[in-house]
N, C-alpha and C positions, 0 to 999 in steps of 0.2 A: 769282138765281143768275147769274154770270157765266161766262167761257169755262172757266177751269178746272176750277170746279166741275162743271159739265156734263160736260166731257171726261172728267175723272179719276174722277168719282163712277160715270159710266156705265161706264167701262173698269173698274173696280174690281167693280161688280155684275156684268158679264158674265164677269169671271174667275171669280168665285163661282159663276155659274150654270153656266160651262163645268166647272167642278171637279165639281159635282154632276150634270151631266147625263150624265156616263160611267156613272153607276150606274144609268141608266134608258134600256134601248136604244132604247123609244119615240121618244125625243127625238133629232133628229139633232144631232151635235155642233156645238157653238157655237164659232164661231171667234171670235177677239179680235184682228181686224185694226185696229190703232190708227187709220189713216188713215179708214177706212170708220166706225168708232166716233165719231171726232172729227167727221166730216161729217154723221152721222145725229144725234148728240147735239146739234149746233147748227142743225139743219134748220128747227125752228119758228122760230127767230129769224132764220135768214138769208132766211127769206120775210115774217116779220111786221114786223121792224124797218124794212126799207126801205119797206114800205107803210104801216105805222101811224105811223110816226115821221117820215118824209120826205115820201112822197107826200101822205097825209092827216093831216099835222102840224097844219094849221090847225082841221081839223073833228074830228079823232078823238084824234090824239096818244097812240095807245094801241099799243104793241109786242107786245100779245098778242092776236091775232086770230085769224085762219082757220089757220095753222099750230099754234097752241094747243088746237083743238079735237079732241074725240075722233072727230067725222067725218073729221078730216085723218089722224089715226092709223089708221082703218079703212081709208082709201083708201090710205094708205102699206102696210099690210098685205096688202091684196088685189093691189097692183102687185107687192110684193115675193114673194109667193106665186106670181103668174103668171110672174114672172122665174125662180124656183127651178124651177118644173116645167119650163120649157123647157131650162134649162141645167144643172140639179141641183148649182149651185154654192150652197153653203150661207152664202156670206159675205153674200149679200143679205138674209139673214134678221135680221142684226144691225140693218139700217135701221129696219123698224117696232119692234123692242124699244129700241132707243137713243133714238127719237123719243118713244117713250111715257114712257121714263124722264126725258126732258126735261121733260115735262108733270109729272110726279109731283115731280120735284126744283124745279120752279117752284110747287109747292103750288096748282096751278092749281084744284084741288077746291074752293079757297076762293072762287073766281069762277065759280059754276056756270053763269052765262049765257053765258060765254067756253066752258068745257068742253062744255056739252051744245049749244051753237050748232049748227042754228038752233031747236032744240026748243023752248027758252025765249024765244024771238023773234028777230028779225033784227039787233037792235041790239047793239053791242058797248059794255061800259062805257067812258066817257071816261077819258083818262089824264093825266098831268101835262103840262101846256103847258109846252113849254120856249122858250128864246128862239132855237131853232135846233139843227140836227143836233149841232154841236160842244158846246153847252151839254148836251144830253141826255145824249151819251156821256161828257162830263166829269162829270156827276152820278152816272152809273153806275159810272164808275170810282172816283170819290171812295166812293160807298156800298160797293163791292165790297172796297177796300183800305184804308180807315180801320180801324185797330185797335181793336176793339170787339167786345162779344159779341153780334154781329148774327148773324143766318141767313145773309146773304149773304157775311159776311166769314168765319165759321167754314166754311162749304161750299167757299169759294175756297181756304182753307189745307188742307182736306182733299183737295180736289181736285188740289193741288200735290204734297202728300205722296204721294198715290197715283202720281202720275206720277214722283215721284222714285224710289219704292220699284220701280216697274215698269221704269224705266231701269236702275237698279241690277242687278235681276233679269236682264234682257236682256243686259247687259255680263258678269255672272257666267257665264250661260250660254254666251254667245259664247267666253269664255276656256276653258271646259271643253271644246267641240268643237273647238278649234285646236290 
């Protein structure tokens, strides 16, 4: 999955969770601040792509390493709960949820040695050896936006559609309040 898939689908799922969280008073209200969702939904890639595809490109060439582990999600959850307890701002609770959604959207369960790192060993699987960072990003872009019935392309289209619907709803609500 690429940028719009992660952000749009995470935003859509959090909107659904927000709608149903009002029915259960135990669950704090789920905010849906798009900038926080965008950051958190991309957090694993913001960490792993530079490390795995640039710094360790010659040896590992894998953009799904530390940030794509369950351990990372647990650490993000612990830090978020600590910050939430200190200032009671529920927006921080978006971060572990959207980070976890990133892993689910990447179908990381299909690579259990990454998901359960380091429980299944200290090594990460080797990735695609590219001719450089530009070649890597061009191949990702090509895979994400070549019209075909692939998981990546369809998730990008779904993410874009969710973002368009959110934008339309936002502008309709803004007109109602003016």
